[in-house]
N, C-alpha and C positions, 0 to 999 in steps of 0.2 A: 611806586609800590607794585608788588607782583600779585596778580589776581586773574581770574577768568571774567571776561565780559562777553556775553552771548556765546559762551562755550569756546572762546578763543583766548589763548594765553596772552596777557597784556602786561608789559613792564613800563611803568611810568607813562602810560598813554600810548605806548608803541605796540602795535600788533606784531607779535614775534614771527608768526608765519609769513606775513608780508615782508617783514624785515629780512627773513631768511631768503626770500626770493631774490633780493637785491645783493645781500652780503655773501650768500652761499654758506653751506655748513661744512664742518662745524665752526662755531664761534662762541665766544663768551659775551653775554650781555649783562650789564650792571644797572641797577636801579639807584639813581642819585637820591631819590626820595627816601629810600630805605636807609642809606648812609646818613642822611640828615636826621632822620627820626632816631636812629641809634645813638648818634652823638648827643642829641638833645636829651635822650633818656638817661645817659650817664651824667650829664650836667645837672639835671633836675634831681637825680638820686643823691648827689653829693652837695646839694645846696647847703650853704652855711659853713662850708669848709673851703679853705684855699686850695683849689684843685687845678692841677695841670694835666691835660690829656696829651700823651705822646703816642701817636699811632704807630703800631709795629709794622714797619714797611715790608718786612718779610712776608706778610700775608698777601699783599698785592701792591707792587711798586710802580704801577703805571702813573706817569706824570699827571694825567688828568684826574686820577683819584687823589693823588697827593695835593694837587691844587684845590680840589673841592674841600678836603679836610683842612687845609691851611686857611681857606676862607672862613671856615667855621671856628677857627681859633686854635686848632690842634697844632702841636709840634710833632716831632718824629723820634721814634725809637729805632736805632740803627745797629746792625750787627756785623757790618763789614765795611771796608773802604769803598766798595762799589755802591752800597746803600747810602753811605755818606755823600758820595758824589751825586747820586740821584736827588737827594734833598737839596744840596747846594745848587743843582741845576735849575730848580724852581725858585731859587732865591730865598730858601728858608733861612730864617734868622738863626745864627749859631746858638743864641741863648735858649732857643726852644728845641735844641737837639740833645739827645742822650746817646752815647755810643757804648754798646755792650758787646758781648761775644767772648767766648772762652779762649779763642785762639787768634788774637790780633797780631798781625805781622808788624815788624818795626817800621816799614815804609808806610803802612796804614796809620800807625800811631803818629808818626811825624807829620803826615798830611793833616790829620785832625788837630794836632796841637798847633800847627802853623795857621790854619784857617779858622779855628775856634769851635768850641763845643760848650753847651751849657753844663753838662755833667758827664764825666768820664767814669765808667764803671770798671772797677778792679775786680778780677775774678780769681786771682791766685797770688801767692807770694812771689813766684817767678815773674809774673807780669808786673807786679809793683817794682821789682828790681830793675826791669827794663825801662819802665815808664819813668822812674826817678832818675835814671841815667840820662834818658833822652831829654827830660825836662831841664836838667842841669845844663846840658850842652846847648839847648835851644835858648834858654834864658840868658846864658852867657853871650850868645851871638845876637841876641835881640830878636830872635825868630819866634819866640813863644807868644802866641796870641794873648793879649791882655796881661802878660807877665806872670800870671798865676793859673794853675790848673785846679779846678774844683772836681773832687772825686767822690764817688760813692763806693762803698764796699758791698758787693753782692754776697749776701749771706745764704747759707744753706741750713735752714732751721730743722731739717729732718721731719717734715710734716707730710703725712700720707694723704693722697687724694684719689678719688674714684675716677680714673681715666685710663687710657691706653698707656702701657709702660713706656712707649716711645715718646710720649708727650707729657710725662710726669718728670719734673725737673728739680724737685727740692727734697728728695730722699738722700740719705747719707751716702748711698752708692752712686749717686748721680755725678756726672762730670762738671756740673754747674755749681758755682757758689763756693763759699769759704765757711768752714765750720767755726763755731764760736771761739774755740781755743786759739786757732790760728789767727782769727780776726782780732783777738785781743792784742796779740803781738804786733799786728799791722797797724792798729790804732796808735800804739806807742811810737812806731817808726815814722808814721805820717806826721805826728806831732813834732818830731825832730827834723823833718825835712822841709827846707825852705821852698817856696813856690808851689807847694801842693797843699791844698786845704780840703779837709774832710767835711762834706756838707750833708751827707745822706747815707742811709742804708737801704739796700734794694733786695727784695725777695720776689722771685717769680716761681709760683708753685707748679705751673703746668698749663695745659690747655683743655678747653671744653669742661670747665668746672661748673657744676650746678649748685653746689652747697656753699653757704656763707661761712660755715664754721672754720674750715681750714685757713681762710684769709685772716680771720680774727685770731685764731690760734697762733699763726705765724707772727702777726704783729705783736701779740702779747709776749711771745718768746723774745723777740728783738728788744722790746721795751724793758723787760725784766733784766736782760743782759746789759743793756745800757745803764740801768740803775745800780749795777754792781760796782761801777767805777765812773766817777764824774768825768774823766777824760774821754770816755766813750760818747758822751753827750755834748762835749765842747764843740761849738761851731756847727752842730748839726741842725739844719733848718727844715728838713722834710724827710718823709718816709715814702719810699717807692714800692707800691704793692704789686707791681707787675701787671699782667693782664690775665687772659684765660677765661673771661666771663662766658659761660655757656649759654647757647641758644639752640632751640630745636628746629628752626626753619621758618620760612614765611607763612606756612599754613599750620603752624603749631604754636600753642601757648606755652610750651616748655621753655623756661629760661631761668637763669639765676635771679634771685630776688634782690635786685640792685638797691631798692629802697632800704631793705633790712641791712644790706652791706654798708650803705652810706651811713645809716644810724650807728651801726657798730663802730665804724672807723672814726666817726665824729666823737663818740664817747671815749675812745682810746687816745686820740691825738689832740682833741680840743683842749684838755687841761694842760697839755705840754706846749700848746701853741705851735705845733708842727704842721707844716703844709703837707699835702698829699700829691703824689704823682701816680698815674696809672698808665698802662701801656697796652690798651686793647688793640687787637688786630682783627681776628675772625669776627668778634662781636660787632664791629663796625661794618665790615665789608662782606663777610661770609654769606649771609642771607640775602645780600643784594645781587648775587650772581646767579646766572642761569647758563649752563652749557647746552647749546642748541645743536642737535645732531639729527641726521637723517637715517632712516632704516634702509639698509642695503639689501638684506636678505632675511627671510625666515628660514631657520634650519631646524628640522625635526630629528632628534636623535632617538636612540633606543630607550634611554632613561630620562632625558630631559630635552626641552625645546629652547631654542635660542633666537633672540633678535640680534642680528649682526648689524651694527651701526657704524657710521664713519668717524665717530669720536673714539678715543682710546685712552689707555693709561698714560700716554704721552701728553694728553691734554688735561687729565685729572687723575693723578696717581693715588689719591687718598684711599679709594676702595682697595686697590692692590696692596698698598704699603701698610695701611693700618687696619684694613677690614672695615673702613668707615662706611656708614650707611648714608646715602644721598637719595632723597625722594626723586622718583622718575615719573613724569607725567606726560601724557600726550599734549602736544601744542594745540591741537584741535580736539576738544573732548566731545562726547555725545555722538560718536560714530557708531561702530558696531557694538551691539549689546553683548556679544560673545566675549567672555574674559579668557585670557590665556595666562598660564603660569610659565614664565620664561626667565632665562638669564639674559641680561643685556650685556653684550660683549663687543669688543672692538676688533679691528683688523690686525693688531700687532701680534707677532709670532711668539706669544707667551701664553701659557694656560692661565697666568695671573692677570691677563688683560681683560678685566671685567669692570663694569660700572654699577651693576646691581645684580643680585642673585635672587632667584625665586620670587620675582616680582609679578604681581597680578596686573596685567595691562590688557586693553582691548585688542581684538584682532585688528591688525594693521596691515596695510599694503606697502610694498616697497615704495620709498619716496616720502612716506609719512614722517613727520618730525616729532622728536621727543625732546623734553626739557629735563636736564639733570640739575636739580636745585642745589643751593648752598655751595655753588662753585666759585664764589667771589673771593674766597681765601684759599691760598695754597693750591690754586688751579694753575693759572698762568705762571705764578712765581716758582712752581716746581715742575713746569713743563719741560719736555726734552725733545730731542730730534731722533730718538731711537727708531730704528727701522727706516732711517732717512725720511722722516715725516716732518714737513714744515710746521712751525708753530701757527696756531690759528689766529684769526682776527679778534679784536676786542671792540665792543660798542658800548658807549655810555648813553643810557636813556634818561632823559630829564624833561619832565613837563611836556610830553608830546613831541619832543625833538630827539633824534638819534644822532650821536656823534661818533664817527669812527675814530677811535683813540689809539689803535695799533693795527696796522695792515697785516693781512695774511703774509707770512714769510715767503718770499720767492724761493723756489726750489734751488736755484743756482747759489743762493746764499749759504747753502749747507756745505758746499765745497769751495767757497770763495777764498778761504784762508789756507787751503791746502797748498803745499809747495814742495819743492825739492831743491833746497839750498844747502850748500856745504857749511857746516859749523866749524869755524876756525879754532884751532887750539891743539894742544898735545893731550890726547885722551887715552894713550896707550897704557895698558896695565904694566905694573912694575913688580 
């Protein structure tokens, strides 16, 4: 867990300032204890219903994090061929994998169908056309894992949510999911297609959701649509509610009421004897993460002051991309009593490179360390090498032990794959 002990920031028994002396900054540290606690919170909230947790690997795909969640009983929600290979690399059971994503390539589809997946999510008519063709070919050649593909239709129920537009995914203008009218036709086509079985409906509303209402509204819409035609319920064994559970951070009590959500879903699904899948990502790992950074310079401008640190938008892009707010705290508290109002910015050559604006922080000297909280989700997974900056190290803290789970990227790796090789072929315009 993340807390102060004698005014020193500690993550699962690890003194972060002392860890920084060894690892160097910037780096991401993760609390294994927080991940375990969040997983248990979900399990307890949905007690009494057949629940499957499928961790959204896009949030943070480090193998050590995946193994920890696998040990807790979670499967994985995957949205690319690369994420599928990440899960297979740690020997994840195909039965506990779901593959989603609005733009799967044919080579990715073939790989998944060959090696196996628990549920394959269909996002459009065009995707179903391709999948049904590939299934027929692979079944005929004996290459289709298990001989049958279990699919879910990702539905777009047009439910509004209170979150950033970029992470709201179930409005009618969204690229995600299938409207009910189109889905009705797809259900009929699936029923006529050999080797493809419809087993579920999937809805993902968005991310950072703190209200229970939209989840229940979406489920009610799907169930009402199913009731209009018995064919829509035939063979369906579960409902996939997606993820997006909101949490305000390790020092905040703000969070979605999971107990109320669990009660509501049990009332809706229990009478139908439907199982439930959920796909949390940020809720499991977001608050476990701390981006540790060092102060390089204090810069005083005409209208505002800055703390220039060695971490940047390349290490945590959410503030720049979404205007997301991440708590920023001194690693060592209780120093200067003088408070400063500053923007915390990085070295990248962009005005949008900031980690926090108008933050009240103590007067700090160069070399002092800051902790940017809630970096566990969409930090490293969205990191880049912009400005030729190496990706930072990752450390998993667990019961007083620190494990380096990803080394700081060597600078030479940034140009290792650059080459000058002639591409053979006739490419002249005609």
